[in-house]
N, C-alpha and C positions, 0 to 999 in steps of 0.2 A: 504494500500500500504506500502510495506516494504521500509525502507531507503536503498539507494544504498550503497553497501559495498565499502569501500575505502581500497585498499591494501597498503602495506608499500611502494611499489615503487611509487604509485600515491602520497602518502604523501611526500615522499622524493623529487619528482618532484615539488610539490607545495612549499616546503621549498626552493628548489634551485631557483625557479622563484622569490620568495619573496626576497631572498638574492640578486639576480640580480637587482630587482626593487630598493632595498635599495641603492645599489651601483650607479644605474642610478640616483636616486634622489639626492644623495650626490654630484654627479658630474654634475648634470643637470645645475647648475649655471655656472660652468666652461665651460660646453659644449655650453651653449648659448653664452658665451663670444667668444669662439673659432669659432663657426659657424657664428656669426655676423662678426667677423674679416675676415673670408673667403668669406663672401658674397660680398665683394668689389673686383672687378676684378683687380684693381691696386695692392692691397695687395697680391693677389695670384701671380701676376707678380713679385712683390718684392721677395716673398718667392722662386720663381723659379730662379730668378737671384742670390740670395744669395746661394741657393743650388748648382748652377753650379760653383760658385767662392769660396765656403767654408766660407769665411769671407770677408766682405767689409766694408769700411768706409761709413758713412752716405752720404758724398759728392759724393763718387763714385756711390752710389745707385741713388742719385738724378740726376746725369748726364744722366741716362738712360731713364728719364721720362720727359714729357712736363708738368711739375708742378713746383710749387715753392718749395724751400728747406724747408720752414716751413710746407708746405703741406705733403711732403715726411716724415718729422720728425714726424708729427702727425700719419701717417700710421705706421711708425716704432714703435711708442709708443703703438699703439693699438695691433700690432703683438707681442710686448714684453709683454704687460699686459696679453695677451691671452695665453702666455706661448709657443708661436711658434718660437720666436727668443730670442737669448741671446745677451746681450749688454755687451761689455767690453771696458773700457777706457784705452787709451794709449796716454799719454800726454793730448793734447787738443782734440784728436779725439775720436770718438765713433765707435767701430767696431761691426758689427753684424754678427751672424752666426745662423744656424738653431738649435733649441732646439729639438732634436730627441724625448725626453720624451714627449713633448707636442703632437707630432704626434702619439706616442704610445697610449696616453690617448684617443685621438680622435678615433683611430682605435678600441680600446677596446670598446668604447661607440658604435660605428657603428656595431661592431660584434654582439652585443646583439640583434640587429634587424635581422641580417642575421641568427643567430642561431635559433631565434624564427620562422622565415620563413621556415627554413629547417625542424624543428620539426613538424610544421604544414603540410608541404608537405609529410613528412614521414607518419604521421597519416592518411592522405588522401589516400596515396598509399596502406597502410595496410588495411584500410577500404574497398577500392575498390577491393582488392585482396580477402578479406573475402566474399564480396557480390558476386563475380564471382565464389565462391566455391573453392578458393585457400586455402593455408595454414592458 
């Protein structure tokens, strides 16, 4: 049995997949932190609130929730450490705003799954077309 011939485009696709895998592995730790932060519904609510107001003091955020201020502070710390919020000090206040780059990193990570699914779907459609005697 002869070995399967691999064309240059197949090799290039393999290299591209490997590069995507390496990016995913480097970012996998950060993605785990982001996804874990988003797994808590109150944190998602905090992000939604901050998004609508652009920038809020910690106390203003806390007033919107039935939770202790230290509890909200802990959520804010998790979201800041995940790279989803920016913290800025103004006097004795801490102001929070969305960190758009954090959401961009999350989207890039999620897009790798979408692109893989689309590629798989395209191959299946092409194979089905060939089986039916198409192009």
